[in-house]
C-alpha positions as CSV (number, residue, x, y, z in Angstrom):
1,M,18.2,-5.5,-43.9
2,L,18.4,-4.4,-40.3
3,D,21.8,-4.4,-38.7
4,L,21.9,-4.7,-34.9
5,D,25.1,-5.2,-33.0
6,A,24.4,-6.9,-29.6
7,V,27.2,-6.3,-27.1
8,H,27.4,-8.2,-23.8
9,A,27.9,-5.6,-21.0
10,R,30.7,-7.7,-19.5
11,R,32.6,-7.8,-22.8
12,R,32.4,-4.3,-24.0
13,A,35.8,-3.2,-25.3
14,G,35.2,0.4,-26.4
15,L,34.9,1.9,-29.8
16,R,36.0,0.2,-33.0
17,V,38.3,2.3,-35.1
18,P,38.5,1.6,-38.8
19,R,42.0,0.9,-40.1
20,H,43.4,2.8,-43.0
21,R,46.6,2.3,-45.1
22,A,49.6,4.3,-43.9
23,G,49.6,7.7,-45.6
24,A,46.1,7.3,-47.0
25,A,43.4,9.9,-46.3
26,A,40.5,8.9,-44.1
27,P,37.4,8.3,-46.1
28,R,35.2,11.3,-46.5
29,T,31.9,9.5,-45.9
30,R,31.0,7.6,-42.8
31,R,29.6,4.1,-43.0
32,R,26.4,3.8,-41.1
33,R,27.1,2.1,-37.8
34,P,24.7,-0.7,-36.8
35,A,22.3,0.0,-34.0
36,Q,23.8,-1.2,-30.7
37,L,22.0,-3.3,-28.1
38,V,23.8,-3.7,-24.7
39,K,22.8,-6.9,-23.0
40,H,23.4,-8.1,-19.5
41,R,22.3,-11.7,-19.7
42,D,22.8,-14.6,-22.2
43,S,19.6,-13.8,-24.1
44,A,19.6,-10.7,-26.2
45,F,15.9,-10.3,-25.2
46,A,16.4,-10.4,-21.4
47,G,16.3,-6.9,-19.9
48,T,16.6,-5.1,-23.3
49,D,14.2,-3.5,-25.7
50,L,15.1,-5.9,-28.5
51,L,11.5,-7.3,-29.0
52,Q,10.1,-3.7,-29.2
53,R,12.8,-2.8,-31.7
54,L,12.0,-5.8,-33.9
55,Q,8.3,-5.1,-33.7
56,T,8.9,-1.5,-34.6
57,W,10.9,-2.5,-37.6
58,G,8.4,-5.1,-38.7
59,A,10.8,-7.9,-38.4
60,D,9.5,-11.5,-38.0
61,A,12.9,-13.3,-37.8
62,V,16.4,-13.0,-36.5
63,L,19.7,-14.3,-37.8
64,L,22.0,-15.2,-35.0
65,A,25.8,-15.1,-34.9
66,G,28.3,-14.9,-32.1
67,V,30.9,-16.5,-29.9
68,S,28.8,-18.5,-27.4
69,T,26.6,-20.8,-29.3
70,H,25.6,-23.0,-26.3
71,L,24.8,-20.0,-24.1
72,C,24.0,-16.7,-25.7
73,L,22.9,-17.8,-29.1
74,A,20.8,-20.8,-27.9
75,Q,19.0,-18.7,-25.2
76,T,18.3,-15.9,-27.7
77,A,16.9,-18.4,-30.2
78,V,14.7,-20.0,-27.5
79,D,13.4,-16.6,-26.5
80,A,12.8,-15.7,-30.1
81,Y,10.6,-18.8,-30.4
82,A,8.7,-17.8,-27.3
83,Y,8.0,-14.4,-28.9
84,N,6.8,-16.1,-32.2
85,L,9.9,-15.0,-34.1
86,R,11.8,-17.3,-36.5
87,A,15.4,-17.7,-35.7
88,A,18.3,-18.9,-37.9
89,F,21.9,-19.6,-37.0
90,A,24.7,-18.3,-39.3
91,D,26.8,-21.5,-39.3
92,E,30.1,-20.0,-40.2
93,A,29.7,-17.1,-37.8
94,M,29.3,-19.0,-34.5
95,G,31.8,-20.2,-32.0
96,A,32.1,-21.8,-28.5
97,D,34.6,-22.4,-25.8
98,V,33.3,-26.0,-25.6
99,P,32.3,-27.2,-29.1
100,E,30.7,-30.4,-27.8
101,S,28.3,-28.4,-25.6
102,A,27.6,-26.1,-28.5
103,D,26.8,-29.0,-30.8
104,A,24.6,-30.7,-28.3
105,M,22.7,-27.5,-27.5
106,L,22.3,-26.5,-31.1
107,A,20.9,-30.0,-31.9
108,V,18.2,-29.5,-29.3
109,V,17.3,-26.0,-30.4
110,L,17.2,-26.9,-34.1
111,E,15.0,-29.9,-33.5
112,E,12.7,-28.9,-30.6
113,Y,12.3,-25.2,-31.4
114,R,12.2,-25.7,-35.2
115,Q,15.1,-23.2,-35.8
116,E,17.5,-23.6,-38.7
117,K,21.2,-23.4,-39.4
118,L,22.2,-21.6,-42.6
119,T,25.4,-21.8,-44.6
120,Q,27.1,-18.5,-45.4
121,P,25.6,-18.1,-48.9
122,A,22.1,-18.9,-47.5
123,A,22.6,-16.5,-44.6
124,I,23.7,-13.7,-47.0
125,A,20.7,-14.5,-49.3
126,R,18.4,-14.3,-46.3
127,L,19.8,-10.9,-45.3
128,R,19.3,-9.6,-48.8
129,G,15.7,-10.8,-48.8
130,S,16.2,-13.5,-51.4
């Protein structure tokens, strides 16, 4: 499984600090942080090296999750299709400011670009290679 954290440049909030119980010692081992991709447009492919990274890793598909289904996720899925990559949407890991717009855009992307929407168990199974 490849773990890539795409961050929109306008929404960067700084470092994430893990929380620990009061009085508990910090863990001795660090968890491997996902590779980070800073994007400046809606698509994670526009103006980034995402395609090159995916090709280097031998990936032929992407699993999309995020907070702007009708903008960022849809555009990234369409661009993935243009680069001959399969894209899937993690259903329970998507959001939108305008749900009606997200639903309409998602319907188009799923039908016209032959992408798929996965339930949480199906998305986890896909990440595990099952």
